[in-house]
Backbone atoms as SQL, in Angstrom:
CREATE TABLE atoms (id INTEGER PRIMARY KEY, chain TEXT, resi INTEGER, resn TEXT, atom TEXT, x REAL, y REAL, z REAL);
INSERT INTO atoms VALUES
  (1, 'A', 1, 'UNK', 'N', 13.373, 12.760, 11.080),
  (2, 'A', 1, 'UNK', 'CA', 13.660, 11.520, 10.707),
  (3, 'A', 1, 'UNK', 'C', 12.112, 11.074, 10.216),
  (4, 'A', 2, 'UNK', 'N', 12.344, 10.427, 8.873),
  (5, 'A', 2, 'UNK', 'CA', 11.052, 9.943, 8.162),
  (6, 'A', 2, 'UNK', 'C', 10.775, 8.511, 8.686),
  (7, 'A', 3, 'UNK', 'N', 9.354, 8.575, 9.130),
  (8, 'A', 3, 'UNK', 'CA', 8.890, 7.103, 9.599),
  (9, 'A', 3, 'UNK', 'C', 7.615, 6.965, 8.974),
  (10, 'A', 4, 'UNK', 'N', 7.536, 5.796, 8.367),
  (11, 'A', 4, 'UNK', 'CA', 6.274, 5.253, 7.661),
  (12, 'A', 4, 'UNK', 'C', 5.898, 4.117, 8.613),
  (13, 'A', 5, 'UNK', 'N', 4.591, 3.892, 8.745),
  (14, 'A', 5, 'UNK', 'CA', 4.082, 2.737, 9.755),
  (15, 'A', 5, 'UNK', 'C', 2.720, 2.210, 8.858),
  (16, 'A', 6, 'UNK', 'N', 2.885, 1.163, 8.409),
  (17, 'A', 6, 'UNK', 'CA', 1.700, 0.541, 7.851),
  (18, 'A', 6, 'UNK', 'C', 0.805, -0.337, 8.821),
  (19, 'A', 7, 'UNK', 'N', -0.442, -0.479, 8.634),
  (20, 'A', 7, 'UNK', 'CA', -1.335, -1.239, 9.531),
  (21, 'A', 7, 'UNK', 'C', -2.479, -1.647, 8.617),
  (22, 'A', 8, 'UNK', 'N', -3.167, -2.520, 9.112),
  (23, 'A', 8, 'UNK', 'CA', -4.382, -3.023, 8.468),
  (24, 'A', 8, 'UNK', 'C', -4.392, -4.409, 7.889),
  (25, 'A', 9, 'UNK', 'N', -3.088, -4.962, 7.780),
  (26, 'A', 9, 'UNK', 'CA', -2.885, -6.299, 7.445),
  (27, 'A', 9, 'UNK', 'C', -3.783, -7.282, 8.336),
  (28, 'A', 10, 'UNK', 'N', -4.140, -8.439, 7.671),
  (29, 'A', 10, 'UNK', 'CA', -4.765, -9.468, 8.431),
  (30, 'A', 10, 'UNK', 'C', -5.006, -10.777, 7.295),
  (31, 'A', 11, 'UNK', 'N', -5.386, -11.617, 8.109),
  (32, 'A', 11, 'UNK', 'CA', -5.836, -12.933, 7.338),
  (33, 'A', 11, 'UNK', 'C', -7.328, -12.695, 6.652),
  (34, 'A', 12, 'UNK', 'N', -7.718, -12.915, 5.506),
  (35, 'A', 12, 'UNK', 'CA', -8.883, -13.003, 4.972),
  (36, 'A', 12, 'UNK', 'C', -9.321, -13.956, 3.941),
  (37, 'A', 13, 'UNK', 'N', -10.512, -14.332, 3.909),
  (38, 'A', 13, 'UNK', 'CA', -10.754, -15.415, 2.973),
  (39, 'A', 13, 'UNK', 'C', -10.749, -14.837, 1.446),
  (40, 'A', 14, 'UNK', 'N', -10.537, -15.753, 0.340),
  (41, 'A', 14, 'UNK', 'CA', -10.800, -15.270, -1.114),
  (42, 'A', 14, 'UNK', 'C', -11.908, -14.431, -1.189),
  (43, 'A', 15, 'UNK', 'N', -12.019, -13.415, -1.968),
  (44, 'A', 15, 'UNK', 'CA', -13.173, -12.561, -2.197),
  (45, 'A', 15, 'UNK', 'C', -13.293, -11.588, -1.262),
  (46, 'A', 16, 'UNK', 'N', -12.721, -11.517, -0.049),
  (47, 'A', 16, 'UNK', 'CA', -12.611, -10.459, 1.044),
  (48, 'A', 16, 'UNK', 'C', -12.075, -9.182, 0.736),
  (49, 'A', 17, 'UNK', 'N', -12.235, -8.295, 1.644),
  (50, 'A', 17, 'UNK', 'CA', -11.700, -7.160, 1.449),
  (51, 'A', 17, 'UNK', 'C', -10.840, -6.489, 2.800),
  (52, 'A', 18, 'UNK', 'N', -9.894, -5.947, 2.366),
  (53, 'A', 18, 'UNK', 'CA', -9.080, -5.253, 3.660),
  (54, 'A', 18, 'UNK', 'C', -8.753, -3.645, 2.989),
  (55, 'A', 19, 'UNK', 'N', -8.505, -2.898, 4.157),
  (56, 'A', 19, 'UNK', 'CA', -7.889, -1.587, 3.953),
  (57, 'A', 19, 'UNK', 'C', -6.678, -1.544, 4.548),
  (58, 'A', 20, 'UNK', 'N', -5.851, -1.035, 4.124),
  (59, 'A', 20, 'UNK', 'CA', -4.413, -0.973, 4.593),
  (60, 'A', 20, 'UNK', 'C', -4.218, 0.649, 4.711),
  (61, 'A', 21, 'UNK', 'N', -3.443, 1.035, 5.796),
  (62, 'A', 21, 'UNK', 'CA', -3.080, 2.532, 5.853),
  (63, 'A', 21, 'UNK', 'C', -1.674, 2.783, 6.292),
  (64, 'A', 22, 'UNK', 'N', -1.085, 3.804, 5.710),
  (65, 'A', 22, 'UNK', 'CA', 0.365, 4.047, 6.158),
  (66, 'A', 22, 'UNK', 'C', 0.313, 5.490, 6.654),
  (67, 'A', 23, 'UNK', 'N', 0.850, 5.591, 7.987),
  (68, 'A', 23, 'UNK', 'CA', 0.853, 6.932, 8.832),
  (69, 'A', 23, 'UNK', 'C', 2.416, 7.277, 8.646),
  (70, 'A', 24, 'UNK', 'N', 2.448, 8.574, 8.284),
  (71, 'A', 24, 'UNK', 'CA', 3.903, 9.174, 8.320),
  (72, 'A', 24, 'UNK', 'C', 4.210, 10.087, 9.204),
  (73, 'A', 25, 'UNK', 'N', 5.408, 10.100, 9.862),
  (74, 'A', 25, 'UNK', 'CA', 5.793, 11.462, 10.658),
  (75, 'A', 25, 'UNK', 'C', 7.257, 11.682, 10.170),
  (76, 'A', 26, 'UNK', 'N', 7.571, 12.988, 10.592),
  (77, 'A', 26, 'UNK', 'CA', 8.940, 13.387, 10.112),
  (78, 'A', 26, 'UNK', 'C', 9.005, 13.851, 8.537),
  (79, 'A', 27, 'UNK', 'N', 7.623, 13.769, 7.919),
  (80, 'A', 27, 'UNK', 'CA', 7.620, 14.185, 6.476),
  (81, 'A', 27, 'UNK', 'C', 6.450, 14.843, 6.278),
  (82, 'A', 28, 'UNK', 'N', 6.305, 15.750, 5.286),
  (83, 'A', 28, 'UNK', 'CA', 4.875, 16.202, 4.722),
  (84, 'A', 28, 'UNK', 'C', 4.559, 15.650, 3.433),
  (85, 'A', 29, 'UNK', 'N', 3.695, 14.507, 3.588),
  (86, 'A', 29, 'UNK', 'CA', 3.565, 13.669, 2.532),
  (87, 'A', 29, 'UNK', 'C', 2.809, 14.251, 1.232),
  (88, 'A', 30, 'UNK', 'N', 2.165, 15.376, 1.650),
  (89, 'A', 30, 'UNK', 'CA', 1.635, 16.106, 0.376),
  (90, 'A', 30, 'UNK', 'C', 2.625, 16.578, -0.498),
  (91, 'A', 31, 'UNK', 'N', 3.876, 16.574, -0.286),
  (92, 'A', 31, 'UNK', 'CA', 4.839, 17.162, -1.140),
  (93, 'A', 31, 'UNK', 'C', 5.331, 15.938, -2.222),
  (94, 'A', 32, 'UNK', 'N', 4.932, 14.670, -1.933),
  (95, 'A', 32, 'UNK', 'CA', 5.699, 13.564, -2.565),
  (96, 'A', 32, 'UNK', 'C', 4.618, 12.740, -3.102),
  (97, 'A', 33, 'UNK', 'N', 4.744, 12.018, -4.230),
  (98, 'A', 33, 'UNK', 'CA', 4.137, 10.834, -4.838),
  (99, 'A', 33, 'UNK', 'C', 4.561, 9.844, -3.959),
  (100, 'A', 34, 'UNK', 'N', 3.533, 8.900, -3.713),
  (101, 'A', 34, 'UNK', 'CA', 3.710, 7.658, -3.007),
  (102, 'A', 34, 'UNK', 'C', 3.342, 6.345, -3.638),
  (103, 'A', 35, 'UNK', 'N', 3.759, 5.366, -3.150),
  (104, 'A', 35, 'UNK', 'CA', 3.605, 3.947, -3.744),
  (105, 'A', 35, 'UNK', 'C', 3.175, 2.882, -2.712),
  (106, 'A', 36, 'UNK', 'N', 2.566, 1.834, -3.005),
  (107, 'A', 36, 'UNK', 'CA', 2.523, 0.699, -2.474),
  (108, 'A', 36, 'UNK', 'C', 3.279, -0.375, -3.239),
  (109, 'A', 37, 'UNK', 'N', 3.934, -1.334, -2.365),
  (110, 'A', 37, 'UNK', 'CA', 4.702, -2.229, -3.011),
  (111, 'A', 37, 'UNK', 'C', 4.342, -3.478, -2.042),
  (112, 'A', 38, 'UNK', 'N', 4.723, -4.681, -2.496),
  (113, 'A', 38, 'UNK', 'CA', 4.481, -5.820, -1.805),
  (114, 'A', 38, 'UNK', 'C', 5.259, -7.146, -2.214),
  (115, 'A', 39, 'UNK', 'N', 5.646, -7.778, -1.039),
  (116, 'A', 39, 'UNK', 'CA', 6.523, -8.962, -1.133),
  (117, 'A', 39, 'UNK', 'C', 5.797, -10.273, -0.885),
  (118, 'A', 40, 'UNK', 'N', 5.759, -11.124, -2.137),
  (119, 'A', 40, 'UNK', 'CA', 4.944, -12.284, -1.716),
  (120, 'A', 40, 'UNK', 'C', 6.071, -13.289, -1.107),
  (121, 'A', 41, 'UNK', 'N', 5.373, -14.484, -0.443),
  (122, 'A', 41, 'UNK', 'CA', 6.404, -15.277, 0.142),
  (123, 'A', 41, 'UNK', 'C', 7.434, -15.669, -0.874),
  (124, 'A', 42, 'UNK', 'N', 8.642, -15.872, -0.646),
  (125, 'A', 42, 'UNK', 'CA', 9.728, -16.376, -1.406),
  (126, 'A', 42, 'UNK', 'C', 9.942, -15.623, -2.567),
  (127, 'A', 43, 'UNK', 'N', 9.394, -14.428, -2.774),
  (128, 'A', 43, 'UNK', 'CA', 9.473, -13.589, -3.996),
  (129, 'A', 43, 'UNK', 'C', 10.135, -12.068, -3.636),
  (130, 'A', 44, 'UNK', 'N', 10.627, -11.414, -4.704),
  (131, 'A', 44, 'UNK', 'CA', 11.224, -10.138, -4.635),
  (132, 'A', 44, 'UNK', 'C', 9.880, -9.266, -4.490),
  (133, 'A', 45, 'UNK', 'N', 10.375, -8.025, -3.818),
  (134, 'A', 45, 'UNK', 'CA', 9.351, -6.943, -3.858),
  (135, 'A', 45, 'UNK', 'C', 8.625, -6.427, -5.230),
  (136, 'A', 46, 'UNK', 'N', 7.495, -6.086, -5.414),
  (137, 'A', 46, 'UNK', 'CA', 6.791, -5.776, -6.661),
  (138, 'A', 46, 'UNK', 'C', 5.863, -4.654, -6.436),
  (139, 'A', 47, 'UNK', 'N', 5.837, -3.939, -7.533),
  (140, 'A', 47, 'UNK', 'CA', 5.038, -2.654, -7.514),
  (141, 'A', 47, 'UNK', 'C', 3.628, -2.887, -7.305),
  (142, 'A', 48, 'UNK', 'N', 2.732, -2.242, -6.516),
  (143, 'A', 48, 'UNK', 'CA', 1.178, -2.372, -6.640),
  (144, 'A', 48, 'UNK', 'C', 0.646, -1.300, -7.059),
  (145, 'A', 49, 'UNK', 'N', 0.805, -0.244, -6.473),
  (146, 'A', 49, 'UNK', 'CA', -0.205, 0.952, -7.016),
  (147, 'A', 49, 'UNK', 'C', 0.813, 2.491, -6.559),
  (148, 'A', 50, 'UNK', 'N', 0.490, 3.459, -7.388),
  (149, 'A', 50, 'UNK', 'CA', 1.268, 4.792, -7.124),
  (150, 'A', 50, 'UNK', 'C', -0.038, 5.907, -7.176),
  (151, 'A', 51, 'UNK', 'N', 0.598, 6.926, -6.385),
  (152, 'A', 51, 'UNK', 'CA', -0.617, 8.115, -6.436),
  (153, 'A', 51, 'UNK', 'C', 0.509, 9.430, -6.614),
  (154, 'A', 52, 'UNK', 'N', 0.045, 10.329, -7.101),
  (155, 'A', 52, 'UNK', 'CA', 0.843, 11.615, -7.122),
  (156, 'A', 52, 'UNK', 'C', 0.417, 12.294, -5.954),
  (157, 'A', 53, 'UNK', 'N', 1.313, 13.443, -5.838),
  (158, 'A', 53, 'UNK', 'CA', 1.270, 14.173, -4.492),
  (159, 'A', 53, 'UNK', 'C', 0.026, 14.791, -4.220),
  (160, 'A', 54, 'UNK', 'N', -0.776, 15.355, -5.137),
  (161, 'A', 54, 'UNK', 'CA', -1.955, 15.846, -4.795),
  (162, 'A', 54, 'UNK', 'C', -3.114, 14.622, -4.980),
  (163, 'A', 55, 'UNK', 'N', -2.767, 13.672, -5.497),
  (164, 'A', 55, 'UNK', 'CA', -3.779, 12.530, -5.465),
  (165, 'A', 55, 'UNK', 'C', -4.464, 12.405, -6.715),
  (166, 'A', 56, 'UNK', 'N', -4.232, 13.261, -7.875),
  (167, 'A', 56, 'UNK', 'CA', -5.046, 13.357, -8.847),
  (168, 'A', 56, 'UNK', 'C', -4.681, 12.426, -9.809),
  (169, 'A', 57, 'UNK', 'N', -3.829, 11.563, -9.756),
  (170, 'A', 57, 'UNK', 'CA', -3.548, 10.517, -10.839),
  (171, 'A', 57, 'UNK', 'C', -3.058, 9.282, -9.978),
  (172, 'A', 58, 'UNK', 'N', -3.333, 8.313, -10.497),
  (173, 'A', 58, 'UNK', 'CA', -2.970, 6.817, -9.891),
  (174, 'A', 58, 'UNK', 'C', -2.612, 5.747, -10.959),
  (175, 'A', 59, 'UNK', 'N', -1.572, 4.967, -10.490),
  (176, 'A', 59, 'UNK', 'CA', -1.217, 3.954, -11.482),
  (177, 'A', 59, 'UNK', 'C', -1.197, 2.596, -10.697),
  (178, 'A', 60, 'UNK', 'N', -1.686, 1.503, -11.341),
  (179, 'A', 60, 'UNK', 'CA', -1.853, 0.217, -10.889),
  (180, 'A', 60, 'UNK', 'C', -1.127, -0.737, -11.505),
  (181, 'A', 61, 'UNK', 'N', -0.635, -1.787, -10.857),
  (182, 'A', 61, 'UNK', 'CA', -0.219, -2.959, -11.492),
  (183, 'A', 61, 'UNK', 'C', -1.170, -3.695, -12.094),
  (184, 'A', 62, 'UNK', 'N', -1.054, -4.362, -13.322),
  (185, 'A', 62, 'UNK', 'CA', -2.096, -5.063, -13.970),
  (186, 'A', 62, 'UNK', 'C', -2.807, -6.146, -12.919),
  (187, 'A', 63, 'UNK', 'N', -1.994, -6.843, -12.353),
  (188, 'A', 63, 'UNK', 'CA', -2.619, -7.651, -11.484),
  (189, 'A', 63, 'UNK', 'C', -3.642, -7.321, -10.385),
  (190, 'A', 64, 'UNK', 'N', -3.567, -6.011, -10.045),
  (191, 'A', 64, 'UNK', 'CA', -4.432, -5.499, -9.028),
  (192, 'A', 64, 'UNK', 'C', -5.552, -4.527, -9.451),
  (193, 'A', 65, 'UNK', 'N', -5.569, -4.251, -10.983),
  (194, 'A', 65, 'UNK', 'CA', -6.377, -3.260, -11.500),
  (195, 'A', 65, 'UNK', 'C', -7.794, -3.629, -11.494),
  (196, 'A', 66, 'UNK', 'N', -8.550, -2.436, -10.942),
  (197, 'A', 66, 'UNK', 'CA', -9.927, -2.940, -10.934),
  (198, 'A', 66, 'UNK', 'C', -10.463, -3.538, -9.653),
  (199, 'A', 67, 'UNK', 'N', -9.495, -3.801, -8.579),
  (200, 'A', 67, 'UNK', 'CA', -9.559, -4.453, -7.489),
  (201, 'A', 67, 'UNK', 'C', -9.340, -3.624, -6.150),
  (202, 'A', 68, 'UNK', 'N', -8.085, -2.826, -6.524),
  (203, 'A', 68, 'UNK', 'CA', -7.173, -2.092, -5.425),
  (204, 'A', 68, 'UNK', 'C', -7.523, -0.673, -5.885),
  (205, 'A', 69, 'UNK', 'N', -7.652, 0.132, -4.811),
  (206, 'A', 69, 'UNK', 'CA', -7.618, 1.577, -4.930),
  (207, 'A', 69, 'UNK', 'C', -6.725, 2.375, -4.068),
  (208, 'A', 70, 'UNK', 'N', -5.781, 3.074, -4.492),
  (209, 'A', 70, 'UNK', 'CA', -4.908, 3.845, -3.633),
  (210, 'A', 70, 'UNK', 'C', -5.422, 5.307, -3.563),
  (211, 'A', 71, 'UNK', 'N', -5.319, 5.700, -2.274),
  (212, 'A', 71, 'UNK', 'CA', -5.840, 6.989, -2.063),
  (213, 'A', 71, 'UNK', 'C', -4.832, 7.604, -1.134),
  (214, 'A', 72, 'UNK', 'N', -5.062, 8.945, -0.667),
  (215, 'A', 72, 'UNK', 'CA', -4.393, 9.642, 0.357),
  (216, 'A', 72, 'UNK', 'C', -5.064, 10.651, 0.926),
  (217, 'A', 73, 'UNK', 'N', -4.736, 11.004, 2.271),
  (218, 'A', 73, 'UNK', 'CA', -5.230, 12.116, 2.989),
  (219, 'A', 73, 'UNK', 'C', -4.243, 13.005, 3.554),
  (220, 'A', 74, 'UNK', 'N', -3.986, 13.930, 2.757),
  (221, 'A', 74, 'UNK', 'CA', -2.737, 15.063, 3.083),
  (222, 'A', 74, 'UNK', 'C', -2.948, 15.559, 4.341),
  (223, 'A', 75, 'UNK', 'N', -4.423, 15.825, 4.670),
  (224, 'A', 75, 'UNK', 'CA', -4.531, 16.565, 5.800),
  (225, 'A', 75, 'UNK', 'C', -4.080, 15.853, 7.091),
  (226, 'A', 76, 'UNK', 'N', -4.120, 14.508, 7.064),
  (227, 'A', 76, 'UNK', 'CA', -3.928, 13.633, 8.056),
  (228, 'A', 76, 'UNK', 'C', -2.571, 12.990, 7.964),
  (229, 'A', 77, 'UNK', 'N', -1.789, 13.157, 6.882),
  (230, 'A', 77, 'UNK', 'CA', -0.620, 12.615, 6.427),
  (231, 'A', 77, 'UNK', 'C', -0.584, 11.140, 6.377),
  (232, 'A', 78, 'UNK', 'N', -1.561, 10.629, 5.680),
  (233, 'A', 78, 'UNK', 'CA', -1.622, 9.258, 5.539),
  (234, 'A', 78, 'UNK', 'C', -1.957, 8.795, 4.186),
  (235, 'A', 79, 'UNK', 'N', -1.655, 7.378, 3.808),
  (236, 'A', 79, 'UNK', 'CA', -1.819, 6.821, 2.597),
  (237, 'A', 79, 'UNK', 'C', -2.853, 5.609, 2.868),
  (238, 'A', 80, 'UNK', 'N', -3.614, 5.353, 1.867),
  (239, 'A', 80, 'UNK', 'CA', -4.396, 4.127, 2.076),
  (240, 'A', 80, 'UNK', 'C', -4.342, 3.240, 0.789),
  (241, 'A', 81, 'UNK', 'N', -4.698, 1.939, 1.053),
  (242, 'A', 81, 'UNK', 'CA', -4.941, 1.007, 0.071),
  (243, 'A', 81, 'UNK', 'C', -6.085, 0.213, 0.410),
  (244, 'A', 82, 'UNK', 'N', -7.324, 0.411, -0.609),
  (245, 'A', 82, 'UNK', 'CA', -8.546, -0.385, -0.170),
  (246, 'A', 82, 'UNK', 'C', -8.288, -1.723, -1.399),
  (247, 'A', 83, 'UNK', 'N', -8.504, -2.814, -0.726),
  (248, 'A', 83, 'UNK', 'CA', -8.070, -4.203, -1.478),
  (249, 'A', 83, 'UNK', 'C', -9.648, -4.844, -1.438),
  (250, 'A', 84, 'UNK', 'N', -10.009, -5.101, -2.707),
  (251, 'A', 84, 'UNK', 'CA', -11.322, -5.810, -2.570),
  (252, 'A', 84, 'UNK', 'C', -11.161, -7.240, -3.616),
  (253, 'A', 85, 'UNK', 'N', -12.066, -8.127, -3.474),
  (254, 'A', 85, 'UNK', 'CA', -12.046, -9.173, -4.157),
  (255, 'A', 85, 'UNK', 'C', -10.532, -9.914, -4.058),
  (256, 'A', 86, 'UNK', 'N', -10.043, -10.017, -2.882),
  (257, 'A', 86, 'UNK', 'CA', -8.798, -10.564, -2.548),
  (258, 'A', 86, 'UNK', 'C', -8.587, -12.077, -3.113),
  (259, 'A', 87, 'UNK', 'N', -7.584, -12.121, -3.557),
  (260, 'A', 87, 'UNK', 'CA', -7.309, -13.571, -4.034),
  (261, 'A', 87, 'UNK', 'C', -5.831, -14.188, -3.318),
  (262, 'A', 88, 'UNK', 'N', -5.734, -15.467, -3.307),
  (263, 'A', 88, 'UNK', 'CA', -4.519, -16.054, -2.541),
  (264, 'A', 88, 'UNK', 'C', -3.319, -15.372, -3.243),
  (265, 'A', 89, 'UNK', 'N', -3.333, -15.180, -4.336),
  (266, 'A', 89, 'UNK', 'CA', -1.900, -14.722, -5.065),
  (267, 'A', 89, 'UNK', 'C', -1.387, -13.195, -4.504),
  (268, 'A', 90, 'UNK', 'N', -2.687, -12.521, -3.713),
  (269, 'A', 90, 'UNK', 'CA', -2.287, -11.201, -3.094),
  (270, 'A', 90, 'UNK', 'C', -1.772, -11.396, -1.822),
  (271, 'A', 91, 'UNK', 'N', -1.420, -12.637, -1.288),
  (272, 'A', 91, 'UNK', 'CA', -0.817, -12.801, -0.159),
  (273, 'A', 91, 'UNK', 'C', 0.700, -12.314, -0.183),
  (274, 'A', 92, 'UNK', 'N', 1.021, -11.332, 0.699),
  (275, 'A', 92, 'UNK', 'CA', 2.278, -10.864, 0.675),
  (276, 'A', 92, 'UNK', 'C', 2.447, -9.735, 1.852),
  (277, 'A', 93, 'UNK', 'N', 3.901, -9.165, 2.139),
  (278, 'A', 93, 'UNK', 'CA', 3.822, -8.256, 3.029),
  (279, 'A', 93, 'UNK', 'C', 3.648, -6.960, 2.094),
  (280, 'A', 94, 'UNK', 'N', 2.855, -6.027, 2.681),
  (281, 'A', 94, 'UNK', 'CA', 2.741, -4.690, 1.857),
  (282, 'A', 94, 'UNK', 'C', 3.448, -3.647, 2.707),
  (283, 'A', 95, 'UNK', 'N', 4.152, -2.827, 1.604),
  (284, 'A', 95, 'UNK', 'CA', 4.769, -1.756, 2.062),
  (285, 'A', 95, 'UNK', 'C', 4.415, -0.519, 1.508),
  (286, 'A', 96, 'UNK', 'N', 4.519, 0.780, 2.315),
  (287, 'A', 96, 'UNK', 'CA', 4.315, 1.979, 1.599),
  (288, 'A', 96, 'UNK', 'C', 5.811, 2.540, 1.327),
  (289, 'A', 97, 'UNK', 'N', 5.755, 3.420, 0.423),
  (290, 'A', 97, 'UNK', 'CA', 7.027, 4.015, 0.026),
  (291, 'A', 97, 'UNK', 'C', 7.157, 5.386, -0.519),
  (292, 'A', 98, 'UNK', 'N', 8.095, 6.223, -0.038),
  (293, 'A', 98, 'UNK', 'CA', 8.284, 7.541, -0.547),
  (294, 'A', 98, 'UNK', 'C', 9.591, 7.473, -1.569),
  (295, 'A', 99, 'UNK', 'N', 9.343, 7.130, -2.780),
  (296, 'A', 99, 'UNK', 'CA', 10.567, 6.843, -3.654),
  (297, 'A', 99, 'UNK', 'C', 11.764, 8.032, -3.409),
  (298, 'A', 100, 'UNK', 'N', 11.088, 9.221, -3.502),
  (299, 'A', 100, 'UNK', 'CA', 11.890, 10.298, -3.654),
  (300, 'A', 100, 'UNK', 'C', 13.017, 10.312, -2.351),
  (301, 'A', 101, 'UNK', 'N', 12.438, 9.881, -1.255),
  (302, 'A', 101, 'UNK', 'CA', 13.340, 9.993, 0.082),
  (303, 'A', 101, 'UNK', 'C', 13.973, 8.589, 0.343),
  (304, 'A', 102, 'UNK', 'N', 13.505, 7.493, -0.460),
  (305, 'A', 102, 'UNK', 'CA', 14.010, 6.366, -0.240),
  (306, 'A', 102, 'UNK', 'C', 13.418, 5.716, 1.062),
  (307, 'A', 103, 'UNK', 'N', 12.313, 6.227, 1.443),
  (308, 'A', 103, 'UNK', 'CA', 11.752, 5.834, 2.672),
  (309, 'A', 103, 'UNK', 'C', 10.880, 4.530, 2.680),
  (310, 'A', 104, 'UNK', 'N', 11.012, 3.631, 3.415),
  (311, 'A', 104, 'UNK', 'CA', 10.007, 2.348, 3.493),
  (312, 'A', 104, 'UNK', 'C', 9.596, 2.161, 4.797),
  (313, 'A', 105, 'UNK', 'N', 8.030, 1.596, 4.833),
  (314, 'A', 105, 'UNK', 'CA', 7.759, 1.337, 6.185),
  (315, 'A', 105, 'UNK', 'C', 8.209, 0.011, 6.735),
  (316, 'A', 106, 'UNK', 'N', 7.704, -0.522, 7.649),
  (317, 'A', 106, 'UNK', 'CA', 8.046, -2.047, 8.193),
  (318, 'A', 106, 'UNK', 'C', 7.457, -3.161, 7.450),
  (319, 'A', 107, 'UNK', 'N', 6.189, -2.793, 6.776),
  (320, 'A', 107, 'UNK', 'CA', 5.321, -3.608, 6.305),
  (321, 'A', 107, 'UNK', 'C', 4.299, -4.374, 7.085),
  (322, 'A', 108, 'UNK', 'N', 3.151, -4.694, 6.419),
  (323, 'A', 108, 'UNK', 'CA', 2.053, -5.286, 7.063),
  (324, 'A', 108, 'UNK', 'C', 1.493, -6.338, 6.376),
  (325, 'A', 109, 'UNK', 'N', 1.298, -7.636, 7.103),
  (326, 'A', 109, 'UNK', 'CA', 1.019, -8.937, 6.497),
  (327, 'A', 109, 'UNK', 'C', -0.280, -9.037, 6.067),
  (328, 'A', 110, 'UNK', 'N', -0.446, -9.319, 4.912),
  (329, 'A', 110, 'UNK', 'CA', -1.796, -9.770, 4.266),
  (330, 'A', 110, 'UNK', 'C', -1.872, -11.219, 3.879),
  (331, 'A', 111, 'UNK', 'N', -2.579, -12.058, 4.389),
  (332, 'A', 111, 'UNK', 'CA', -2.742, -13.418, 4.095),
  (333, 'A', 111, 'UNK', 'C', -4.170, -13.874, 3.439),
  (334, 'A', 112, 'UNK', 'N', -4.184, -14.251, 2.186),
  (335, 'A', 112, 'UNK', 'CA', -5.575, -14.736, 1.783),
  (336, 'A', 112, 'UNK', 'C', -5.736, -16.122, 1.592),
  (337, 'A', 113, 'UNK', 'N', -6.427, -16.830, 2.164),
  (338, 'A', 113, 'UNK', 'CA', -6.745, -18.167, 2.159),
  (339, 'A', 113, 'UNK', 'C', -7.967, -18.493, 2.691),
  (340, 'A', 114, 'UNK', 'N', -8.335, -19.813, 2.213),
  (341, 'A', 114, 'UNK', 'CA', -9.704, -20.356, 2.895),
  (342, 'A', 114, 'UNK', 'C', -9.319, -21.352, 3.885);
């Protein structure tokens, strides 16, 4: 059974930084591309970033490009999202995803406000 568990969400002031992690069990993450999505309050889920199975290529939503960095540690079966220069519009529940398996975590809340 695939299980994804996100962590690292918190309240932070605008301009601050956070690092999210996604720990996996029941699956060897190195076999799959992975994604981060987010769901802002009252809105649908939106794509944030993606990374190939080996970590050699990444893709970002325009709204986070230059501020967020997706990475992975295949030895430890984890996925990360480094978020810098956070803005209030980054407030959302953040989810990690293995699209090929249809697997989602439960999400971690990020709140950016002063």
